[in-house]
C-alpha positions as CSV (number, residue, x, y, z in Angstrom):
1,S,13.1,33.8,-24.7
2,L,14.6,30.9,-26.6
3,I,12.6,28.6,-28.8
4,S,14.2,25.4,-29.9
5,K,13.4,23.8,-33.3
6,P,15.2,20.9,-34.9
7,G,18.2,22.4,-36.6
8,S,17.5,26.0,-35.8
9,L,17.7,28.5,-33.0
10,S,15.1,31.2,-32.6
11,I,15.3,34.1,-30.2
12,T,12.3,36.4,-29.6
13,K,12.4,39.7,-27.7
14,T,9.3,40.8,-25.9
15,V,9.3,44.0,-23.8
16,V,6.7,44.8,-21.2
17,R,6.8,48.4,-19.9
18,T,4.8,49.6,-16.9
19,D,5.3,53.3,-17.6
20,N,3.5,53.3,-21.0
21,G,6.8,54.5,-22.7
22,D,7.3,53.9,-26.5
23,I,9.5,50.9,-27.1
24,T,9.0,50.4,-30.8
25,D,12.5,51.6,-31.9
26,Q,14.6,50.5,-28.9
27,G,17.1,47.7,-29.8
28,F,18.3,45.1,-27.3
29,T,21.6,43.4,-27.9
30,F,22.2,39.7,-27.2
31,N,25.7,38.1,-27.1
32,L,25.7,34.5,-28.3
33,T,28.6,32.4,-27.2
34,S,29.5,29.1,-28.9
35,D,31.3,26.1,-27.5
36,P,33.2,24.8,-29.5
37,V,34.4,28.2,-30.7
38,L,32.9,29.2,-34.0
39,N,34.4,31.6,-36.6
40,D,31.9,31.7,-39.4
41,E,28.8,33.4,-40.8
42,Y,25.3,31.9,-40.5
43,N,22.2,32.7,-42.4
44,A,19.4,34.2,-40.3
45,E,15.9,35.5,-40.7
46,V,14.3,38.3,-38.7
47,K,10.5,38.4,-38.4
48,K,8.0,40.7,-36.8
49,G,4.9,38.6,-36.5
50,D,4.6,36.6,-39.7
51,A,6.5,39.2,-41.9
52,V,10.1,38.7,-42.7
53,I,11.8,42.1,-42.2
54,S,15.4,41.1,-42.9
55,T,17.7,38.2,-43.7
56,P,21.0,39.1,-42.1
57,K,24.2,37.0,-41.7
58,V,25.2,36.4,-38.0
59,T,28.9,36.3,-37.7
60,F,30.7,34.4,-34.9
61,T,34.2,35.7,-34.2
62,D,36.2,33.8,-31.6
63,G,33.0,32.1,-30.5
64,V,30.9,35.2,-30.0
65,A,28.2,36.8,-32.1
66,N,26.1,39.9,-31.3
67,I,22.5,40.3,-32.5
68,T,20.1,43.2,-31.8
69,L,16.3,42.8,-31.7
70,K,13.5,45.2,-31.1
71,H,10.2,44.4,-29.3
72,G,8.2,41.7,-31.1
73,E,11.1,40.6,-33.4
74,T,12.3,37.0,-33.7
75,I,15.6,36.0,-35.2
76,T,16.1,32.4,-36.4
77,L,19.5,31.0,-37.3
78,K,18.8,28.4,-39.9
79,T,22.3,27.3,-40.8
80,L,22.8,25.7,-37.4
81,D,21.2,22.5,-38.7
82,T,24.2,22.0,-41.0
83,L,26.6,22.6,-38.1
84,C,24.7,20.3,-35.8
85,F,24.6,17.6,-38.5
86,I,28.4,17.8,-38.9
87,L,29.0,17.8,-35.2
88,D,26.2,15.2,-34.5
89,C,24.8,17.2,-31.6
90,P,21.8,19.2,-30.5
91,V,21.8,23.0,-30.9
92,S,22.2,23.4,-27.1
93,D,25.6,21.7,-27.4
94,V,26.8,24.4,-29.8
95,I,25.3,27.7,-28.4
96,E,23.9,29.1,-25.2
97,Y,22.5,32.5,-24.2
98,R,24.0,34.3,-21.2
99,R,22.8,37.6,-19.9
100,D,25.3,40.4,-19.6
101,G,27.4,40.0,-16.5
102,E,26.9,36.3,-16.2
């Protein structure tokens, strides 16, 4: 799911299993595509609940960045507010989520 906040982009991964399997360590990769094409690093924060578990850099190369989240994790790209300020546009004009195969 995508959560829009002024100047940031947050993505949360929630997994629901019907077979009672363990999902705690399974990662899910998201491909983020930007338009206009970005080639830069952006600061991010990964949380599980209220706890910050990492502060990675998300790198866009030729307009594409890949992120991996586990169940219950949320990543927030905070540097997008600077980019949106420069371009004078909302986050949705800069980045969109597409499922694999779309």
